[in-house]
N, C-alpha and C positions, 0 to 999 in steps of 0.2 A: 790547358786553361786553368789559371789559379785566381782566388778571390779571397778577400780578408774576412773573417769573423772573429770578432771580440779580440782583436789583437794578434790573431795568428793566422798564417797562410793555410788554407785548405785547398786541396786539389779538388776541382770539381769534375765530376763524373758525367762523360758524354754518352754513358751506355744507355741502352733502352731499358724500360722497365723490366722487373722480375719475370721470368716466364711464369704461364698459368699454374703449372704444377707446384711452383712455390707459393703461389697466392691461394692455394687451394682450401687451407685450413680457414683463412679469413673468408673467403666465399661461402664456405659451409656454414659458418658463424652466422653471418648476415642472412642467409637462406633460413636458418634455423629459427632465429629471431623472428623474421617474417612471418614464418608459419606459426609460431606461439603468438604472436599479436593477432593473427587472423582467426585463431581458434579462440582465443579470450573474446574477441569482439562477437564472434558468433554466439558464444555460450552466455554472454552478458546481454545480449539484445534480441535472444531468441524468442520470449514469450512476455509480451507488453501486460498480460492481465496481471493483476494483484491476486494474491491468494484469498480465498473465502477468508470472511472474518465473521465474528459473532457480534451483533448489536446488541448490547445489554441496556434494558431500561428497568431500574430498580424504584419501586414504588416503596417509600420509606415508612415506617410506622408513624401514626399521628396524622398522616395524609387526610384520611376522610373527615377529621375534625376540622382541618383548614378549610376544605371545600364547604363543609356545612356552615362555617362562618362566612361564605362567600370570598374567600381569598383563593388566588392561583397558586397553588404549591410549586410551581416551576419544576415539576419533575419529569415530564414528558414533554418534549419539543412538540410544536404544532406540526412540523413536517419531519418525519423519520426517512432519512436517505440510505438506501442500500444498493447492491448490485445481485443480479441473478447468481446463485451459488451462496451468498451469505445467509446467515441464520439470524433472526429476531429473537430475541429471548428477553421475557418480561418477568421480573421477579416482584412479587407483592408481599411486603413484609408487613403490611397493614392488617389491622383486625376486621376488615370489611372487603367484600369483593369489589373490583373495579372493572369497567368497560374500556378497553383501548383498542379503537376500530372494531374489527370483527370478533376481537378475542374478550371472553369474560375471564377474568383471572380471580379466583378464588382468594380469600384470605390465606397467607402464608403458603401460596402456591407459586411455583415457577413453570411457565410454559416455554417452549422452544418452537419455532416455525422456520422451515427454510423458505427461502425465496426463490420460487422456481419459475416465475413469469415477471416480463418486464411490464410496467406500467404504473398507472397513479390509481391508488386504492383509497378512498376516503371513507370515513365512518365516524360514529359518535366516540365521545370519549369523556368518561365521568370525571375527568381531571382537568378540564378546561373550561373556563367560563364560557365559552361560545360553544361548548360541548362537540366541536369537530377535531378530526385529526386526520392527516394524510400521510400515507406510505407511498413514496416514490421509489420504485425499483428499475434500475437502467440496466441494460444489457451487458 
């Protein structure tokens, strides 16, 4: 049997497909690609937990003067959110001590506190007009 392709006559082959041993390199390539994709998916989706982070709150110099004048310095959020395993770090660059929740941070002091338990922890805060702060730690 013959058929025409782009102006020339081509003989059509009525033969069966190539034997398996001739297609082996192609089959091996497809199998290797499938294994590589499976390994990549497993590696990339293995752990949904984010790496622990350090939450840094910096109290700038002059903050006590703003608070004394009745102004909100907007340096510490009302709610601090973290995850178990994170570390809360408070840096006080002011010339006076400040209370942030359960922490008394002396002037020019830096403290670090690892978040080990999930929960909502509230306390007083010398940097907020309503004197309250919440630390929200999720699992």
